C-alpha positions in Angstrom: 111.5 46.3 -90.0 111.3 46.3 -93.8 113.5 48.8 -95.7 111.9 50.3 -98.8 114.1 50.9 -101.8 113.5 52.4 -105.2 111.5 50.2 -107.6 114.0 47.9 -109.3 113.5 44.6 -111.0 113.1 41.6 -108.6 116.5 40.3 -109.6 118.7 43.4 -110.2 121.9 42.8 -112.2 125.2 42.8 -110.4 126.3 45.9 -112.5 123.5 48.0 -110.9 125.0 50.8 -108.9 124.5 50.8 -105.1 122.6 54.2 -105.3 120.2 52.6 -107.8 119.8 49.5 -105.6 119.1 51.2 -102.3 118.4 54.7 -103.4 120.5 57.9 -103.1 119.6 58.6 -99.5 120.4 55.0 -98.5 123.7 55.2 -100.3 124.6 58.3 -98.3 123.4 57.0 -94.9 125.3 53.7 -95.0 128.6 55.6 -94.8 127.7 56.1 -91.1 128.1 52.4 -90.5 131.8 52.8 -91.2 132.1 54.7 -88.0 130.9 51.8 -85.8 133.6 49.5 -84.5 133.1 45.8 -84.1 129.7 45.7 -85.8 129.6 44.1 -89.2 127.0 45.5 -91.6 126.2 44.3 -95.1 123.7 44.5 -98.0 123.1 41.6 -100.4 120.9 41.1 -103.5 118.5 38.2 -104.0 121.3 35.9 -105.3 123.3 36.4 -102.0 125.9 38.6 -103.7 127.3 41.4 -101.5 126.5 44.9 -102.8 128.0 46.7 -99.9 129.7 46.1 -96.5 131.1 48.4 -93.9 134.7 48.8 -92.8 134.3 46.5 -89.8 133.2 43.7 -92.2 136.2 44.3 -94.4 138.6 44.2 -91.4 137.1 40.9 -90.2 137.8 39.2 -93.6 141.0 41.1 -94.4 144.0 38.7 -94.8 146.4 41.6 -95.0 146.6 45.4 -95.5 146.2 45.1 -99.2 142.7 43.7 -98.7 141.7 46.8 -96.8 143.3 49.1 -99.3 141.3 47.5 -102.1 138.1 48.1 -100.1 134.8 47.1 -101.5 136.2 45.8 -104.7 137.4 42.7 -102.8 133.8 42.0 -101.6 131.2 43.3 -104.0 129.8 40.6 -106.2 131.1 37.8 -104.0 128.8 35.5 -101.9 129.3 33.8 -98.6 130.6 30.8 -100.4 133.6 32.9 -101.6 134.3 34.2 -98.1 133.4 31.4 -95.7 133.7 27.6 -95.3 130.8 25.9 -97.0 129.1 24.8 -93.8 128.9 28.4 -92.7 127.8 29.6 -96.1 125.0 27.1 -96.1 123.8 28.4 -92.8 123.9 32.0 -93.9 122.1 31.3 -97.2 119.4 29.4 -95.3 118.9 32.6 -93.2 118.8 34.8 -96.3 116.2 32.6 -98.0 113.9 33.1 -95.0 114.5 36.8 -95.0 113.7 37.0 -98.7 110.2 35.7 -97.9 109.7 38.9 -95.9 110.6 37.6 -92.4 113.1 39.6 -90.5 115.5 38.3 -87.8 115.6 40.4 -84.7 118.2 40.3 -81.9 118.9 36.7 -82.4 121.7 35.4 -80.1 123.7 32.8 -82.0 127.1 31.2 -82.3 129.0 32.7 -85.2 132.1 30.9 -86.6 135.4 32.7 -86.6 138.2 32.4 -89.1 140.3 30.3 -86.7 137.6 27.7 -86.3 136.3 28.9 -82.9 132.9 30.4 -82.3 131.6 33.5 -80.4 128.2 34.5 -79.2 126.8 37.3 -81.5 123.6 39.3 -81.7 122.3 39.3 -85.3 119.6 41.3 -87.1 118.5 40.9 -90.7 115.8 42.6 -92.7 114.3 42.3 -96.2 115.0 45.1 -98.6 111.8 46.0 -100.6 111.4 47.9 -103.8 108.8 50.7 -103.9 106.1 48.3 -105.1 106.8 45.8 -102.3 109.0 43.3 -104.1 111.8 41.9 -101.9 115.0 42.7 -103.9 117.7 41.8 -101.3 118.6 41.6 -97.6 120.5 43.7 -95.1 122.0 42.7 -91.8 124.3 43.4 -89.0 126.0 41.3 -86.3 128.0 42.1 -83.3 129.7 40.3 -80.4 127.5 39.7 -77.4 128.8 41.4 -74.3 128.0 40.8 -70.7 125.0 42.7 -69.4 123.9 43.4 -73.0 120.5 45.1 -72.7 119.5 44.0 -76.2 119.6 40.4 -75.0 118.1 40.4 -71.6 117.3 43.7 -70.0 118.0 43.7 -66.3 119.5 40.2 -66.2 123.1 39.3 -66.1 123.1 36.6 -68.8 126.9 36.9 -69.3 127.6 34.4 -66.5 124.9 32.0 -67.8 126.4 32.1 -71.4 129.9 31.7 -70.0 128.9 28.7 -67.9 127.1 27.1 -70.9 130.2 27.6 -73.0 132.6 26.2 -70.4 130.5 23.3 -69.1 128.4 22.2 -72.1 129.9 18.7 -71.9 128.3 18.2 -68.5 124.7 17.6 -67.4 123.3 21.1 -66.7 119.9 21.8 -65.1 117.8 24.8 -65.5 118.0 25.3 -61.7 121.8 25.7 -62.0 121.4 28.3 -64.7 118.7 30.1 -62.8 120.9 30.5 -59.8 123.6 32.0 -62.0 121.0 34.5 -63.3 119.7 35.3 -59.8 116.2 34.2 -60.7 113.7 31.6 -59.8 113.6 28.7 -62.2 110.2 29.7 -63.6 111.3 33.3 -64.1 114.6 32.2 -65.6 113.0 29.9 -68.1 110.5 32.5 -69.2 113.0 35.3 -69.6 115.6 33.0 -71.3 112.9 31.9 -73.8 111.9 35.5 -74.5 115.4 36.8 -74.9 117.2 33.9 -76.7 114.2 32.5 -78.6 114.7 29.0 -77.3 114.3 27.1 -74.0 117.5 26.7 -72.0 117.9 23.0 -72.8 117.3 23.5 -76.5 119.9 26.2 -76.5 122.4 24.0 -74.7 121.7 21.3 -77.3 122.4 23.7 -80.1 125.7 24.7 -78.5 126.7 21.1 -78.2 125.8 20.4 -81.8 127.7 23.5 -83.1 130.8 22.4 -81.2 130.4 18.9 -82.5 130.1 20.2 -86.1 133.4 22.1 -85.6 135.1 19.0 -84.2 134.0 16.9 -87.2 135.6 19.4 -89.5 138.7 20.5 -87.7 139.8 17.4 -85.7 140.6 13.8 -86.5 138.4 12.5 -83.6 136.2 9.6 -84.4 132.4 10.2 -84.4 131.9 8.4 -81.1 134.7 10.5 -79.6 133.1 13.7 -80.9 129.7 12.6 -79.4 131.1 11.9 -76.0 133.3 14.9 -75.8 130.4 17.2 -76.7 128.0 16.0 -74.0 125.9 13.3 -75.9 125.1 10.1 -74.2 126.4 7.9 -77.0 126.9 7.9 -80.8 123.3 6.9 -81.6 121.9 9.8 -79.5 124.4 12.2 -81.2 123.6 11.0 -84.7 119.8 11.4 -84.2 120.2 15.0 -82.8 122.7 16.0 -85.4 120.6 14.7 -88.3 117.5 16.5 -86.9 119.4 19.8 -86.7 121.6 19.7 -89.8 119.7 17.4 -92.1 122.8 15.2 -92.5 124.4 12.4 -90.4 127.7 13.4 -88.8 129.6 11.2 -91.3 127.9 12.8 -94.3 128.6 16.3 -92.8 132.3 15.5 -92.4 132.6 14.1 -95.9 130.9 17.1 -97.4 132.5 20.0 -95.6 135.8 18.9 -94.1 138.9 20.2 -95.9 141.5 17.4 -96.6 144.0 19.2 -94.4 141.6 20.7 -91.9 141.7 17.9 -89.4 145.1 18.8 -88.0 144.3 20.3 -84.6 142.2 19.3 -81.6 142.2 22.9 -80.1 138.6 23.3 -80.9 137.7 21.2 -77.9 140.4 22.5 -75.6 
């Protein structure tokens, strides 16, 4: 899964050309990714600065036509902190730091935040970029929307209804037997295939969905912490705080104070 690039210094300067960074053949091949719709592809250096993105990536972040007309100049040299809310940028940087140690991320199904505050299920892959002598000099990745009956997620299994059910009923108590019926499998087979495909047991994945939704509510609504806890399926505020701190490394209150924009808490649509 590792991409070998020409031997460059471990921390290449931002001024280095793309061809020097990934090699002339790589610089030619990446133009093919502009032909793929709805798949965002990117290359970053060790500092997390974007060195190249495809057209789908540009379209996703484009505020208007002038952004697209300017092309890569609007992105190259920027980091996720320039393009995303801090809470998302922290998540992406954490991923990048793992990949920079040489560990790729393969077909991970995850919730990805959208510009309007909502989230969608995506399939994400990331790899380290290595110089000829083996040094990791950057990362490359792609992400795309998860579609029903997606073979990359669960070959032969209709996971679309399962993911839809989790999204629509995460506030409720959901058993593995309910989800297994939706997938048309026995409980044991469902648990095994779910774990293999989504890299987490069903109940852990449900907890992650609840926590993600709760994190959005903390940032984009004026609900109290106890209201967020109950509306996202947690038994009480204490239970919510323990789980939230375990996952994010911060209490819900600290998370809201660090990341919420002063004018962000104007809508409750995130939980509608």
